[in-house]
N, C-alpha and C positions, 0 to 999 in steps of 0.2 A: 330440726335438721335443715341444713342449707348447703347448696353447692357453692363453694368458694373459689374465686380465681386467685391462685397463689402468686402469679406473676404474668405480665404480658407475654404473648407468644402463642405457643401451640395449644391444641385442644387437650393435651396431656397435662396442662396446668390447672385443671379443675380437680377439686377434692370435696368429698362429703364431710361435713363437720357439724358438730352440735354447737349452737350458739345460744346466747341469752335471748329470751323472747322479748321483743320490743314492748315498750309501755306507751300507750297513747297519751299525747299532750291534751291540754284543755279543749282544743278544737279539733281533735283527731279521733278517728275510729280505728280499733284494732280489728283486722280482718284475718280470718282463717282462710288461706288460699286453697281453692279447689282445682284451679286450672290456670296455667300461664301460657303465653304465646312467645314465639321467637321471632326476631326481626334481624335484617342485615346489620343494623347498627350494633347488635350484640357481638357479632364476630369482629366487627371493625374495632369495637372497644377492647375486645380480648387481644387483638393484635397490637394494641397500643397506638392506633391511628388517631387522627385529630379528635374523633368523637370521644376518646378516652378521657378528655378533659372534663366531660360531663359526669364522670363517675364520682359518687360520694360514698360508695360502699364496695367491698370486694365481691358482693353478690350482684350478678348481672340480672337482666330482665326488667322490662319496662311496662308490661300490662298484665292485668290479673282479673280473675273473677272468683268470688268466694262469699262467705257469710260474715256479717258483723258479729263479733263475739264480746266486744267491750267498748264502752263509750267514754270519751273524755267528758269532764264534768260540764262543759259548756256546749256540748253537741245537741242540736235540736232537730236535725233533719232525718235522723235514722234511729232505728230501734234494734235491739239485740235480735239476731236471726234474719235480718234483712239480707236478701241476695243482691249483691252489688258487683260492679266492675269499675275499673279505673285505668287510665293511662297515667302512670306515676312518674315517668321520666326519672329525674334525680331529685324529686320533691318529697319523697317518702323516707321512712326510717332506713330502708335498704331496698335492694332489687327484689325481683319476684321469683327467683329460683330457690324458694324456701317455703316454709309452712305458714309463717305469720308475718304480717307487715302492718305498721302503723301509718295511716294516711290522713292528711287534712280532709275534713268532711266535705269541703267545697270542691274537692277533686273527684268526688265519688258520685256515681249515678246508680239508681236501682235498675236491676235487670228487667228486660221485658219478660213477661210470663212465658212466652213461647220459646225462649232460648234456653238451652242447657248451659251449664258453666263453661263447657268447652266452646260452644258457639259464641257465647258472650265475650270471652276473653280474646277471641279472634277479631273482634270488631273495632276496638278503640283506635289503634294506630292507623290501620288502612282506612278506616271510616273517617276519622278526623282529618287525615291527609286529603282524602277525596273531597270532603266537605270544604276544606280550605281552598282547594283548587277551584271548586264550583263557585264559591263566593267571590273569589278574587279575579277570576278570568274576565268577567264582565262582558261576555260575548252576547250580542243581540241574537234572538232566537232564529232569525233567518240566515245567519252567517254559518259557513262551513267551519267545522272544528276537526282538526286531525289529532288523534291521540295514539301515541306509541304504546304497545303492550296493553291494549284495552281489555284483554281477557284475564289479566291478572287481578289480584285482590283490590288494589286501589282503582284500577281501570274499570272493573265491574261496577263498583259502587258509584264512581264518577259518572259513568254512562247512564246508570239508572237514575241518578239525580238530574242529569241533563234531559233525558227523555221525559221524565215526570214533569219537568219545567217547560216542555214544549219544544225542545231542540230536536229536530229530526235530521239535520244535515251533518251527521256524525260519521267520520271516516276513521278507520283504525287498521292495525296490522294483526296478522295471525300467522302462526308457524305450523299449525296442524289442523286436521279436520275436526278434532275435538274442540279446539279453541274457536274455530269457525262456527261450529254448531252452538257452542255456548253463547257467542256473540249474537247469532241469529235468534236464539231463544229469548234474549233480552229485548229484541226489537230493532237491532241494527240491520239496515238494509244489506243484503248479501252483496250487492254491487258496490258497496262502500267498504268492503273488507278486502285488504290486499295481503297476499302471502309474501312475507318479506324474504322468503327463500327462493322466490322465482322471479327472474328478470330484474329490471331496473326499477326499484321501488319508486323513485322520484318520478320517472316517466309514467309509470303505471298510475300513480295518483294524479298527476297533472292531466292525464287522459280522461280521468273521471271528473276532476274539478280543477279548473285553472287557477283559482284564487283561494289561498289559505291565509286569512288574516290572523287566525288563532290556532296555535299549536300547543299541545300539552305533551311534554316528554317524560314518560314514566320509566324509560329504559336507559338513556344516556349512551355514551360511547359512540360507536358508528351511527347509531340511530339519531344522535344529536345532529350529525352532519346532514342526514336526510331531512330533519326538521328545518335546519338552516337553509337548505336548498329550496325547500317548498315554500317557506314563509314569504309573504309579501313585504315590500318596503313599508316601514312604520307598523309592521305587524306585532303581535303579542306572543311571546314565547314563555310558557310556564314550565319551570324545571323543578322536579322534586329529587333529582339524583346527585347533583354536583359532579357529574361525570361528563360534562360537556367538553368535547375535544378542543384543542387550540384552533384547528381549522374551522370548526363550527363557530367558535367565539369570534373569529375574524369576519366570517360571513355575516353573522348576526350584527356585529358592529357596523359593517359596511351598509347594512340595510336599515340602520337606526332603529333596531328592534327594541320594543319595550320588554324587558326581562323581569318576570315575576318568580322569585325564589320561594319555594314552599318547603318549610322545615317544621316538622311537628314539635321539635324541642324549643323553637324560638320563643314562644310565649313564656317559657319558664324564666326568661331573663327580665320579665316585667317586674315592677316594684310591688311590694305589699301583697295583699291577698288577691289582687287582680289576676295574677298568674294562675292561682288555684281555680278561680271562678271561670276563667276561659275554658280550661279543660273540662271542668264539671258541666258547664252549660253546653258546650259542643257535644259532649257525650250524651247528655240528656236529649238534645235535638236529634242526634243520630238514632238513639233508641226509640224515640217517638216516631221516626220515619219507618223503623222496623215494625212497630206496632200497627202502623197504618198501611203496611205492605207496599210502601214506596220503594224500599230496598229490602233485600233478603239476606239471610246470613251468609257469610263468607264460607267457601269450601274449606274443610279442615282435614288435617292428617295427624291423628293422635299417635305419637311415637312411643309413649310409655309413661311410667310413673316417675316421681321425683328420684333421680339417680344421676350419677356421673355419666353412665352409659347413654341415657336419654339426651343429656346436654351435649355430649360429644357428637352423637349422631345428628342432632339438630344443626349444630354448627357446621358439620361436614356438608350436609345437604344445602344449607344456605350459601356457604362459601363456594360451592361448586355448581350453583344455580340448578339444583335438582329438585326444587320444591313442586314443580309441575303446576304452578298456579294455586297451590293449596297452602293455607296457613298451618304452620307446624305448631302443635299443641302438646304440652306436657301436663298430665294430671298430677294433682298433689293430694294424696289421701291421708 
């Protein structure tokens, strides 16, 4: 069984269909999916946006957790029954809104024992995005870092990575008491948390810290303009959204800002098996940090089992920004 996208457009374009079970290639594993997660790129693909060029199957979905049920003849890293996860992007036999998927073994990582399938499938995309931000920002430990949307999935993991590495001068935004409590529980100084719904954010942040050489934008839109106003000349702006406004772009250009674009699907364009190894190695590193309690599982919202109704509901929540900081999960039994 699989949820198929019949055509670009509305959430009404999904249908449940029986398809042929994929067969693993020589260096691939066949995985019985037990849980899959939803991401904003899913609804952008469904709508036919730029991201739809990444589609190689009418089945959407880019991350999964499940059990290995069949091995390609040259597979050496896994055994039948292993509990595994992967961010498959467009590198597998199909997307993840289905029961089975064939995946290159180098793309796959074994699950930490402490995580359920639902928790494990919530980690790859937000976790690897946060890890890429962390590795590429290059901020000295004593420098202030401003992060928009720090209480969300990517922000939570990024802040935990920074704190574990000795960065203490972290500033971020919050829009509710729940988000503020969440940030404080991670170790963010309450004085460094600014409510973006109250007053002038730029002034409020400058009153707390005059100089921001490093900014990470996890929100985009109007918040990209806040980032542009805050950042110092020759500062570094990390963008994971591609939603920077024209006004923000102009300010960033005028300040000769170094712009780092973070896109989880970018390594898929690498040549040969290097693209598989990147995702597999990053996910293994991420899960190792979970095992060592450096980071904790992402908050999740399980919306149902494999069905058109579950997919439509997930897309509606994502499209209308109603996830409330939780990763939306669909179980596949």
